C-alpha positions in Angstrom: 102.4 -62.0 -7.5 100.9 -62.9 -4.2 97.2 -63.6 -4.0 95.7 -60.9 -1.7 93.2 -63.4 -0.3 95.2 -66.5 0.6 98.8 -65.2 0.1 99.6 -68.0 -2.4 102.5 -67.0 -4.6 101.3 -68.8 -7.7 98.8 -66.8 -9.9 98.1 -66.6 -13.6 97.3 -63.6 -15.8 93.9 -64.0 -17.4 93.7 -60.7 -19.3 96.1 -57.8 -19.8 95.3 -54.4 -21.2 96.4 -50.8 -20.9 94.1 -48.7 -18.7 95.1 -45.1 -18.1 98.2 -43.5 -19.4 101.3 -45.2 -18.0 99.5 -48.2 -16.5 98.8 -51.8 -17.5 95.7 -53.5 -16.0 96.0 -57.2 -15.4 93.2 -59.6 -14.4 94.7 -62.5 -12.3 93.5 -65.7 -10.9 94.9 -67.5 -7.9 96.2 -71.1 -8.7 95.5 -72.3 -5.2 92.6 -74.8 -5.7 91.0 -73.9 -2.4 91.0 -70.1 -3.2 90.9 -69.7 -7.1 89.7 -66.1 -6.6 90.3 -63.4 -9.2 91.7 -59.9 -8.7 93.0 -57.0 -10.6 96.5 -55.5 -10.5 97.9 -52.3 -12.1 101.4 -51.9 -13.2 102.9 -48.5 -13.5 106.2 -47.6 -15.1 108.7 -46.5 -12.4 110.0 -43.2 -13.5 112.6 -40.9 -12.0 110.9 -38.6 -9.5 109.9 -35.4 -11.2 110.2 -32.2 -9.1 107.9 -29.2 -9.4 109.8 -25.9 -9.1 107.5 -23.5 -7.1 107.5 -19.7 -7.5 109.7 -19.3 -4.4 112.3 -21.6 -6.0 111.5 -24.5 -3.7 111.2 -28.0 -5.2 108.5 -30.5 -4.3 107.7 -34.0 -5.8 105.2 -33.9 -8.6 101.8 -35.1 -7.3 98.9 -35.6 -9.8 96.5 -35.6 -6.8 97.2 -31.9 -6.3 96.0 -31.2 -9.8 92.9 -33.3 -9.3 92.2 -31.5 -5.9 92.5 -28.1 -7.5 90.2 -29.1 -10.4 87.6 -30.6 -8.0 87.5 -27.4 -6.0 87.1 -25.3 -9.2 84.4 -27.6 -10.6 82.4 -28.0 -7.3 78.7 -27.9 -8.2 79.4 -27.5 -11.9 78.4 -29.9 -14.7 81.9 -31.3 -15.0 82.1 -35.1 -14.7 84.8 -37.0 -12.8 85.8 -38.4 -16.2 86.5 -34.9 -17.5 88.5 -34.1 -14.5 90.5 -37.3 -14.8 91.0 -36.6 -18.5 92.5 -33.2 -17.8 94.8 -34.6 -15.1 96.0 -37.4 -17.4 96.6 -35.1 -20.3 98.6 -32.7 -18.1 100.6 -35.5 -16.5 101.3 -37.0 -19.9 102.4 -33.6 -21.3 104.7 -33.1 -18.3 106.4 -36.4 -18.7 106.8 -36.0 -22.4 108.4 -32.5 -22.1 110.4 -32.6 -18.8 112.9 -35.0 -17.4 113.7 -33.9 -13.9 112.0 -30.6 -13.1 108.9 -28.8 -14.3 108.0 -25.2 -13.3 104.7 -25.0 -11.4 103.7 -22.2 -13.7 103.8 -24.6 -16.7 101.5 -27.0 -14.9 99.1 -24.2 -13.9 99.0 -22.8 -17.5 98.2 -26.3 -18.9 95.4 -26.9 -16.5 94.2 -23.3 -16.9 93.9 -23.6 -20.7 92.3 -27.1 -20.7 89.7 -26.0 -18.1 88.8 -23.0 -20.2 87.5 -25.4 -22.9 85.5 -27.6 -20.4 83.7 -25.1 -18.2 84.0 -21.3 -18.1 82.8 -20.8 -14.5 85.2 -23.5 -13.2 87.9 -21.8 -15.3 87.3 -18.4 -13.6 87.3 -20.1 -10.2 90.6 -21.8 -11.0 92.0 -18.6 -12.5 91.1 -16.6 -9.4 93.3 -18.8 -7.2 96.0 -19.5 -9.8 96.4 -15.9 -10.9 95.9 -14.7 -7.3 93.2 -12.1 -8.2 93.3 -9.2 -5.7 90.1 -7.5 -6.5 87.1 -7.5 -8.9 89.1 -5.7 -11.6 91.3 -8.8 -12.0 88.2 -10.9 -12.6 87.0 -8.4 -15.3 90.4 -8.4 -17.0 90.3 -12.2 -17.2 86.6 -12.3 -18.4 86.8 -9.7 -21.1 88.5 -11.9 -23.7 85.9 -14.7 -23.1 83.1 -12.2 -23.4 84.4 -10.8 -26.6 84.7 -14.3 -28.0 81.1 -15.1 -27.2 79.9 -11.7 -28.5 78.3 -10.6 -25.3 79.9 -7.2 -25.1 
């Protein structure tokens, strides 16, 4: 491992631990006496590229950042922390890699995010649902909200 500061090729691992799913966090120290700086590296398992099969049949590479982006838009100005968003993204990613080898339907990803977000924040859930389910008018919103209202006893 090259030191990012002095480019020395000799470093030693000080500490090693798992961080997020699929990653190992390593604290390293440069062995160059003049540098001796510490830095962190992350190792991820290289996996076969997973493709997402879209509604139109096209295939695109899986990108966890697309899930995060959709969640951040749905949770904008809502009391949902970055940790909760990261947890949902990690759970969905983990589920996908456990259940699919080469291709995953976009619908499966959307449903997983959809169901997890319902438990975290109902307003963010409705926002996400409006885009994911392509609501055409207010009646679509009402249809999606009715089960939630029945559960909470508001109707």
